[in-house]
C-alpha positions in Angstrom: 0.0 0.0 0.0 1.3 3.5 -0.8 2.2 5.9 1.9 -0.2 8.8 2.5 1.1 12.2 3.4 -1.7 14.2 5.0 -1.6 17.9 4.6 -2.4 19.6 7.9 -1.8 23.2 7.0 -1.9 25.4 3.9 -0.8 29.1 3.7 0.3 31.7 1.2 3.8 33.0 1.6 6.0 35.0 -0.8 3.4 34.6 -3.5 3.5 30.8 -3.2 0.9 28.3 -2.0 2.6 26.3 0.7 1.4 22.9 2.0 2.7 21.3 5.1 2.2 17.9 6.7 2.2 16.9 10.4 4.6 14.0 9.8 8.3 14.3 8.9 8.8 14.1 5.2 12.1 13.8 3.3 11.3 15.9 0.3 14.7 15.1 -1.4 13.5 11.6 -2.2 10.2 12.8 -3.8 9.5 13.6 -7.4 6.3 15.5 -8.4 4.3 13.7 -11.1 1.8 16.4 -12.0 -1.0 14.0 -11.5 -4.0 14.2 -9.1 -6.9 12.0 -8.0 -10.0 12.5 -5.9 -10.7 10.6 -2.7 -14.4 11.4 -2.3 -14.7 9.0 0.7 -12.4 11.2 2.7 -13.2 14.5 1.0 -9.7 15.0 -0.3 -7.8 15.8 -3.4 -4.7 13.6 -3.9 -1.5 14.7 -5.5 0.8 11.8 -6.5 4.5 11.9 -5.9 7.1 9.3 -6.8 9.6 8.0 -4.3 12.3 5.6 -5.6 10.0 3.9 -8.1 6.9 3.7 -5.8 4.1 6.2 -5.4 3.0 8.2 -2.4 -0.1 10.2 -2.1 -0.3 13.7 -0.7 -3.8 14.0 0.7 -5.3 17.5 0.6 -8.3 17.4 2.9 -11.3 19.8 3.1 -9.6 21.4 6.1 -7.3 23.4 3.8 -9.5 23.9 0.8 -10.3 27.6 1.5 -6.6 28.4 1.3 -6.2 26.2 -1.8 -9.0 28.2 -3.4 -7.2 31.5 -2.6 -4.0 30.1 -4.2 -5.9 28.9 -7.3 -7.7 32.2 -7.7 -4.4 34.1 -7.5 -2.7 31.6 -9.9 0.0 30.7 -7.3 2.4 27.8 -7.7 1.9 25.1 -5.0 4.7 23.6 -3.0 5.1 20.9 -0.4 7.2 22.3 2.4 9.1 20.2 5.0 12.3 20.4 7.0 13.2 23.7 5.5 13.0 22.4 1.9 10.3 22.7 -0.8 9.0 20.5 -3.6 7.3 22.3 -6.4 4.0 20.5 -7.1 4.1 20.9 -10.9 0.7 20.9 -12.7 -1.2 21.4 -9.4 -3.1 24.4 -10.6 -4.2 22.8 -13.9 -5.1 19.4 -12.2 -7.1 21.1 -9.5 -9.1 23.2 -12.0 -9.8 20.1 -14.1 -10.9 18.0 -11.1 -13.1 20.8 -9.7 -14.8 21.2 -13.1 -15.3 17.4 -13.3 -16.7 17.2 -9.8 -19.2 20.1 -10.0 -22.6 18.7 -10.7 -21.3 15.1 -11.1 -23.1 12.8 -8.6 -20.5 10.0 -9.4 -18.3 11.7 -6.7 -21.1 11.5 -4.2 -23.6 14.2 -3.3 -21.6 15.4 -0.2 -18.3 15.7 -2.1 -20.0 17.6 -4.9 -21.7 20.0 -2.4 -18.4 20.6 -0.5 -16.4 21.3 -3.7 -19.1 23.5 -5.2 -19.4 25.5 -1.9 -15.7 26.2 -1.6 -14.4 26.3 -5.2 -17.1 27.1 -7.6 -18.9 29.8 -5.6 -15.6 31.6 -5.1 -14.2 31.2 -8.7 -13.4 34.3 -10.7 
């Protein structure tokens, strides 16, 4: 099973969207894939990173979606920050926009996920 990195905080700093996790992460071993998924059971967006040939999932829960929306609206690059280092999450903006558009009005993701995404992302979109 792939390791899951759970984002516990998101903030905007120096015109960048920063994501941090509670657990210690060695960013030097991670490679951004530019690919994302949706975990509608846990109301999370998942950014996939590679670690020495295996995949890890960065889980972005509803807890931080308001800040994510601010970063998306401002067109900011997203980064995973840990131990004084940063990993640029390439393709984050495009993938998020694509997933939000797919989820909006799509009951395949579950009514509650659709409602939460529409409330945070589509009502605040420019």
